N, C-alpha and C positions, 0 to 999 in steps of 0.2 A: 485972763483966759477962763472961760466958763467951765464948769464941772463936766459938762457933756463933751466938750471938745477934748479935755484931758483924757477922758475915758476912751474916746475914739482913737486918739493918738497912741494910747497905751495898747489898745487892741491891735492896731496896725503894727506896732513895734514887736509885740509878742508873736504875731503871725509871721512877720518877716524873720524873726529869730528862729521860730520853729521850722520854717521853710528852709532856712540856711542850714540848720542842724540836720534836717532830712537829706539835703543835697550832699553835705559832707559825709554823712553816714553811708549814703548810697555809693559815693565815690570810693570810700574805704572798702565797702563790701565788694565793689566791682574790681578794684585795682590792687587791693592789698590782701584781703582774705581769700583763701583757696576756694575755688568754685569749679567743680568738675564739668558742669553743664556749659559754662562759658568757655572753659578750656577746650572742650570738644568742639564747640561752635567755631572757635578761633582756628582750630586745626583744619576744619572743613573749609573755612573761608580763605585762609592765608597759606595753605599748603596744597600742592597738587602731587599726585603720584605719577612717576614717569610712565609714559606710554610706550617706551621702547622695549624691545625684546630682552628678556632677562638673561643673565649669565647662567649657563648650564655647566655643571661639572663634566669633565672629560670622561670618556669610556675607553678603557684599555683592554688589551688581550692579557693572557696569563703571564706574558713576559714583559708587561708594562709598555707595550707598543701601542701607539695611538690608533683608535678605531673611529672615534668621534670627538671633535673638539669645538669650542666656541672661539671665534676670532672677532676682533673689533672692526666694525664697518661704519659708514656714515649714511644717514638718511636725511632727506630733505623734507621739511615741513613748512606750513604757512599758517598765519592768522589772517584769514581772508578779510576780516573787518578792518584790519590795519593797512591793507593794500590800497593805495591811492588810485591807481589806474589798472583795472583788471585786464583790459585789452592789451595794453603795452606789455604788462607782465606775462600774459599768455603768449605773446609773440616771442618774447625772450626765452621762455621755457620751451617752446616749440623748436626754436633755433638750436638750443643747446642739448635738449633731452629728446627731441624727436616728437612725432605726432603733430596733429593739427592744432592751431590756436583754439579752435572751438572745444577741443578735448580739455584743454587746460582751463578755459573759461568755465566749463561745467564743474571742474574740480574746485575752482576758487569761488564757491558759492558763499555769498556774503552772510547767509543765515548761519553759517558754521563758524565757531570760534577757533577751531583747530582742525587741520586736515593734513594727512601725509600725502606728499606729492610723489616721491619716489623712495622706496625702501632699499637699503643695503646696496648702495651704489659704490663704484670704485672711488678710491681716495683722490685720484686725478680729476674725475668728474666732479666730485664734491668740492674740491678746491677751486675748480673753474667756476662753479655756481657761486661759491662764497665770495670770489673776487668781484662779482657783479654788484654785490651789496644792495640787493633788492629789498626795500622796506617791507616789513611784515613777513619775511621769510628767514629761515634759519637752518642750520645743520645740527643734527643730533647724533651723538655717538651711541651706537648700540651694538648688539652682538648677533653674529650669524653662525648657525650650526653648519659645520662642514665635515665631510667624511673623506679623509686623506687617501683612502684606498678605493675610492669609487664605489662600484657595486658590491664589493667584497662584504659578505655577511649581512647584506641589506635586509634579509628576512629576519635576522636576529636583532640587529640594531634598530630597525624601523626608521622613522623620520619625524621631523617636527614641522609645524606651520611657520609662517614668517614671523609670528609673534613669540616663537620659542616654546610652544606647547607641544608635548609629545603626542603623536597621533597613532603610532603603531610600534610593535616590537618592544625592546627594552626601553626605548625613549618614552613609551606610553606606560608600561607596567611599573617602571621605577621613576616616573615623572617627578613625584614629590621629593624623592631622595636626591635626584639630580639638581633640584632647585632649592632644597631646604637650607643650604648654608649661605644663600644670598637672598637678602630681603629686598623688596622693592624700595628704591631710593625715593625719598620725599624731598621736595624742594619748596622753600618759602617763596611766596610771590607777593607783589605789591598790589595796590588797589586796581590797577589795570590788568592784572593777570600775568605780568612779566616776572620772570624769575629774578629775585633780588640778590640772593647769594645761596651757596650750597652749604648745607649743614655738614659738620664733620661727622663722619660715621663712627659708630661705637666700635669697640674692639671686636665684638662678636660679628658685626657687619663687615669688618675689614678682613676677617679670617676667611680664606678660601679653602675648600676641601681638596682632598687629594684625588677625588674621582672614584670611579667604580672599575674594578678589575673583573673581567669575565674569564671563564674557563677556556674560552676559545684560544687556539694557537693560530696566529695569523698565517703562518707558513703552511700548516696542515690544511687550514681552511682554503687557502689559495690553490693548493694542489688538488683538493677535492673538487673545487669549482671548475678547475681546468679540465679534469676528467669528465665532469658532468657535461661540459660543453661538447667534448668529443663524442660522448655516448649519445647525446641528443641529436647531434648531426648524423652520426652513423646509423642510428635506429629510426630516425625521423619521428621520435616519440613526442607526444604533446607536452609531457613533463617528465623530468627525472629528478631524483632526490637522493640524499645520502646523509647518514649520521655516523660520526666517529665518537664513541663513548668509552671512557675508562670504566670497565666493569667493577673495579675495586671500590670506587667511590662515587660513581655516577656523573663525574665531570664530563661535560660535552666539549670535545676538542674541535669538532667541526660539525656544522649543521647547515646544509646548503641545498638549493634546488634551482632548477632551470625550468621555465623562464624566470628571469629576475627583473629588477628595476633599479634605477638610479635614485638613491634617497634624496638627492638634490633636486630632481625633477620627477617626482613620483607620478604626477598627472600624465606623463607621456606614456606610461606603461598601462597595459590592460588591467581590468579589475582582477582577472584570474591570476595575473603575475604577482599581484600584491598579497594574495592569500598564502600564508605559511602552511602548506599542505602537510608538513611533517607533524604539526600539532593541531591542525584545524580540520583536515580532510579525513573522513572515515572511509575505510575500504575493507573488503573481506580478505583476511590474511592468507587464505589458501593453504597450500601444503606445509607452510612453515608451522602451522598449528599442530601438525602431526607430532612434532617433537615434544610439545608440551603435554599432549595426551599420553605419549610414551613415557615421559618422565613421571607423570602421575601414577600410571599403572605400575611402574617399577618401584616408586616410593611406597605404594600401598601393598607391595608384594603380590600384586595380582598377576603380573607377568615378569619374565626375565628376558634378557636380550636374545636368548636362544629359544624362547617359547615359540612353538609353531602356531600359525594362524591360518584358518581356512580362507583362501582367497578366491575360491569358486571359479577358477579359470577366467577371472576378469569381470565377474558379475555377482551381484548379491541383491536379493529382493527384500525390500523393507516395506511391509504393508502391501500396497498395490503398485509401488514404485520400484523399478529396477535401476540400480546404480551400477554403472560400468566404469572401467578404467578410461582415463582421458586419452591414453595411448595404448594400442594393442600390445606394444612391447612390454608393458607392465603387467600383462595377464599371466597369472601363475596359479597352479593348483593350491599350493600352500607356500608360506614364507615365514621365516623367523621374524621376530619383532625388529631386529637389527636390519634385516633386508627390506622390511616394509618401509623403513625410513630411507634406506639407501636407494631403493628403486621407486620411492614415492608412490606406493600402491594405495589407491583410494579405497579399494575393497578391504585391504588389510587394515586401513585406518578406521573403517566402519566397524570392523570386528573389535578393535581396541576400545572404541567409544562405547560399544554395546557392553563390553566387559566392565567398563567403569560405571555405566548406568547414569541416570539423571542426577543422582546424589553426587557421584564422583565427578561428573562433568561440572556441576555447579561449584563444588569445592575447588576444582582446578581453576575455574575462572576467578574465583575469589582469592585463591592462594597466590596466583601470579599477578594480581592487581589489575586484571582486565575488566573489572566492574567499576572502575573509578578513574578520574584524571590522574596524571602523573604528578601534577603540582609544579611543573616547569615554570620558570619565572617570565613567561611571555603571556600577555593577555590574549584571551580568545580561545584558549584550549578547549577542544570539543570533548564531550563525555562519550564513552563507548556505548554501543548498543548491543544488548544481549537479552535473551529470554530468561525469566525466572525459572526455578526448578519445576514449578507447577505447570509452566507453559511449554516445557520441553516435550514435544511429541517424539515418538520413536524415529520418525523421519528426520526431524530437526536435529535430534541427538546424533543420528548417523552422519548427516552432512557436516555437522560441527566437527566431526572427527577429522575431516580434511579441509577445515577452514572456511566453510560456507554457512551462511545463516547467522553469522556473528560479525560485527563490525567494530573496528578500532582505528586509532591513528597509527601511522608508522612508528612514531616515537614510543607508543605504548608497547608495541611488539618488541622493539629493540630492548626496551627496559625489561620485558619479561624473559629475555634470553640471558640477562646478566648472571643469574644464579649458576648457569652451566659453566661460566668462565671463572667465577670467583669462589667456588666451593659451596654453593647453595644459598647465598644471601641475595635477597631482592633489594636493590638499592634504588633510591630516587634520583632521577636525572636532575642536574643543576647546571645553570649557566653562570652562577656567581662564584667567583674564586674566594674561598675562605682564607683568612689570615693564617698561614701555616704556623706562625709563632704562638697562636692561641692554643694549638694542640687539639683543636676540635676535629673529630672524625665524623664523616657523614653517617647518619643513622641508617640502619638496614635491618631487615627481618629475615630470619632463616625460614626458607620455604621448602627446601629439600635437604636431605643429608649430603655430606661430602661424598659418600659412596655413590649415591644416585647421580650427583653432578659429574663425577669422574666417568661413570658409565655412559652418560649422555654425551660427554665430550668425545669418547672413543667412537660412539655410534656416528656422531657428526663428522669426525675425521674419516670414517669409513665411507661416507657419502662421496668423498673426493678420491679415496684410495681404490675403491672397487671399480674395475673397468666398466661395469654395467651401472654404476652409480650415476644419479642425475647430476651430480656435481663434479664428475671426473675431469671435465675440461677446466675446472677451477683449481685443480691441483697445481701447487707451486713447487718446482724442484727444490729440494733441500729444506 
């Protein structure tokens, strides 16, 4: 063998050896050594995330009675590319699920790799379809949100879409909490995209939460809603609403309004019925604000309950504007502060506001939290509207005295009245029931003295006790 031939064979041998070494090294690198990039690629290629609606934790009232729960249901899906005869499959679907064959042909678009055919169907119907054993179609178990009490507390609870996402109310504002203890299930798949087996869940994934307890009392909520139905019918009002709050800690026992909607079929109700007016709609509070102005005047020692105020026989001039009583029966030459509230005198309220002045009125708004949201745990709460101290003209100051020229939500006004019931503490409204074993007490801020709170309570009682009081008909025997 010539020298040149041996050199060529040696070169080929060394090249082959080097190539073999590189192949072995690469195989070890890919299959033995850790590689985050390859692992991530494998996860994307061989795992798919469930498309089904996730499990949501239940929502309970304060007595642990169910208000919203998730129940297992079945949904029909298809892999259009695996269906041999679209037309015959469409005819079968039309026969068992209704609709025209053309509707199902359109859904079974060959360009799509996955399509939902019917979500959240009855178990009987799902079993009927399953028995047909149609190639390329399958049944997926998922979760459906239901509300056992129908429309009860629908404005508080809100609702979800078919994929289990919160769209309004507590379902929206606490969406992540209601979902956080259940992760999306991942399933390995083979080269054709079929599920090969289900991985065992980790301990953390298997743990289910206990749910959320609201401060609502289902029975009180039901009674309130029943009364609202009666009132709306009797008065032919466009809308009626009510709040029942514990003034000691701000817990909402009932929060309701009419018209309402069915959280299982929210699209059937008008857009107006969806709005939670108690926390989203602004209105002028009217004569109810006279009580807050009176409380501020008493707290600052500007007036006493028996202080006499010039009521001008039902008229008072502010600048070029004459303000009159809304009812001639309220016209008086003078009234004590207590009677101004009892008879709901607008002119008397103007006098109180004028004695407070722009500084006092601004401090009143801030003191009772009427310049900010309450912080209630429902998304979409509206901010109140009021003028700054610098923008308070004499006329606006006067009209604010009887609740005009300032806007707030009904819940903000209810909250502002809590100090009169609990001894002077302004508490924040809440819908989330705290764990009583933790010993935590809701935070509150003293805004008036106990003496002022007691005085205002007596004045408010007198509104119903005085035969000429505007609330005399609301007096309850005993």
